[in-house]
C-alpha positions in Angstrom: 0.4 -0.1 0.0 1.3 3.7 -0.9 0.5 7.0 0.0 -0.1 10.2 -1.7 -1.1 13.6 -1.4 -3.5 14.4 -4.0 -7.3 14.4 -5.3 -8.8 11.3 -5.6 -11.0 12.5 -8.3 -8.4 13.6 -10.7 -7.2 10.0 -10.6 -10.9 8.8 -11.6 -10.7 11.0 -14.7 -7.4 9.8 -15.8 -8.9 6.3 -15.6 -7.8 4.8 -12.8 -10.6 2.6 -10.3 -11.4 4.2 -6.9 -12.8 3.7 -3.8 -15.5 5.6 -2.0 -16.6 4.8 1.3 -20.3 4.4 2.3 -22.5 3.1 5.0 -25.7 0.6 4.6 -28.6 2.6 5.1 -31.2 2.6 2.7 -34.0 5.6 1.9 -37.8 5.0 1.9 -37.5 6.2 -2.0 -34.6 3.2 -2.2 -31.7 4.8 -2.5 -28.8 4.9 -0.6 -27.8 7.3 2.2 -24.8 8.7 0.4 -23.9 10.7 3.2 -21.1 13.6 3.3 -17.6 13.6 1.7 -16.4 11.3 -1.1 -19.9 9.5 -0.9 -21.7 12.8 -1.8 -19.5 13.7 -4.4 -19.7 10.4 -6.3 -23.7 11.1 -5.7 -23.4 14.7 -7.7 -21.2 13.2 -10.6 -22.8 9.5 -11.0 -26.5 10.7 -10.2 -28.0 6.8 -10.8 -25.2 5.3 -8.2 -27.6 5.9 -5.0 -30.3 4.2 -6.6 -28.2 1.1 -8.0 -26.2 0.9 -4.4 -29.8 1.1 -2.7 -30.8 -2.1 -4.5 -27.4 -3.7 -4.0 -27.6 -3.0 0.1 -31.3 -4.3 -0.2 -30.3 -7.6 -1.7 -26.7 -8.1 -0.7 -26.2 -6.4 2.1 -23.3 -4.0 3.5 -20.5 -5.3 1.3 -18.1 -3.9 -1.2 -19.6 -3.1 -4.2 -18.3 -2.6 -7.5 -19.7 -0.9 -10.3 -17.2 -1.4 -13.4 -19.0 0.9 -15.5 -18.0 3.9 -13.9 -14.7 2.1 -12.3 -15.7 2.7 -8.8 -16.2 0.1 -6.1 -18.4 1.1 -2.8 -16.1 0.2 0.6 -18.4 0.4 3.6 -16.9 1.7 6.4 -20.1 2.1 8.5 -23.2 0.2 9.5 -24.9 3.6 10.1 -24.6 6.8 8.6 -24.7 8.2 12.3 -22.3 6.2 13.5 -18.4 6.2 14.0 -17.1 4.2 11.0 -16.2 0.4 12.5 -13.1 -0.9 12.2 -13.7 -4.4 11.9 -16.0 -3.5 8.7 -12.9 -1.6 7.3 -11.0 -5.2 7.6 -13.7 -7.1 5.9 -14.4 -4.5 3.2 -10.3 -4.3 2.5 -10.4 -8.2 2.3 -13.6 -8.5 -0.2 -11.5 -5.5 -2.3 -8.3 -7.6 -2.6 -10.6 -10.9 -2.8 -12.5 -9.0 -6.1 -9.2 -8.3 -7.4 -7.9 -11.6 -7.2 -10.7 -13.8 -8.4 -12.4 -11.0 -11.0 -9.4 -9.3 -12.2 -10.1 -6.3 -13.6 -8.0 -5.0 -17.0 -7.8 -1.8 -15.9 -4.6 0.5 -15.0 -2.4 -1.4 -12.1 -3.8 1.1 -8.9 -6.5 1.4 -7.0 -7.1 4.9 -5.6 -8.6 5.2 -1.7 -9.2 7.8 0.8 -8.5 6.7 4.2 -11.3 4.6 5.1 -13.3 5.8 8.0 -10.8 9.1 8.9 -13.2 12.0 7.7 -16.5 12.0 8.7 -16.4 8.3 10.3 -14.4 10.0 13.2 -11.6 7.5 13.3 -7.6 8.2 13.8 -5.5 7.3 10.4 -2.8 5.9 12.9 -5.5 3.2 13.8 -7.0 2.6 10.3 -4.2 1.9 8.3 -2.2 -0.8 10.4 -5.4 -2.5 9.0 -5.4 -1.6 5.8 -1.7 -2.9 5.6 -2.6 -6.1 6.6 -4.8 -6.4 3.5 -3.6 -4.1 0.6 -0.2 -4.6 -1.2 1.4 -2.1 -4.0 -1.7 -2.2 -6.3 -3.4 0.2 -3.8 -2.8 3.6 -3.3 -4.5 5.9 -0.1 -4.8 9.4 -1.3 -4.8 12.1 1.7 -5.8 15.9 0.6 
């Protein structure tokens, strides 16, 4: 796992896959709650994402969700949008991300860019999250910090 400073959306514009952090809530209208931060940014860029993620949350639960058509992974860090992020859920999401790339290798540029999961609106400290990610994420993964 590498770490850099920058804007994650710049890498997405260049054709790389990115990760957005999400929660497990679905609104009455069937849309996923896209909260604040990077999830809200993604919802503004991809207006159909909340309904598609909401459908997957309803059928498959709060798990990693790839969206190949927009080169994006939804990476759960919270069970409920009101709560702090959960370190155990971050570990599960990281494991699922690696499994997905291993089992269904995506033919894109070799790196996947992600924010510091749970460290913004999730209220976690990077010093607590980083060791968890280091257990799972190899050099294909780049953590982007603003």
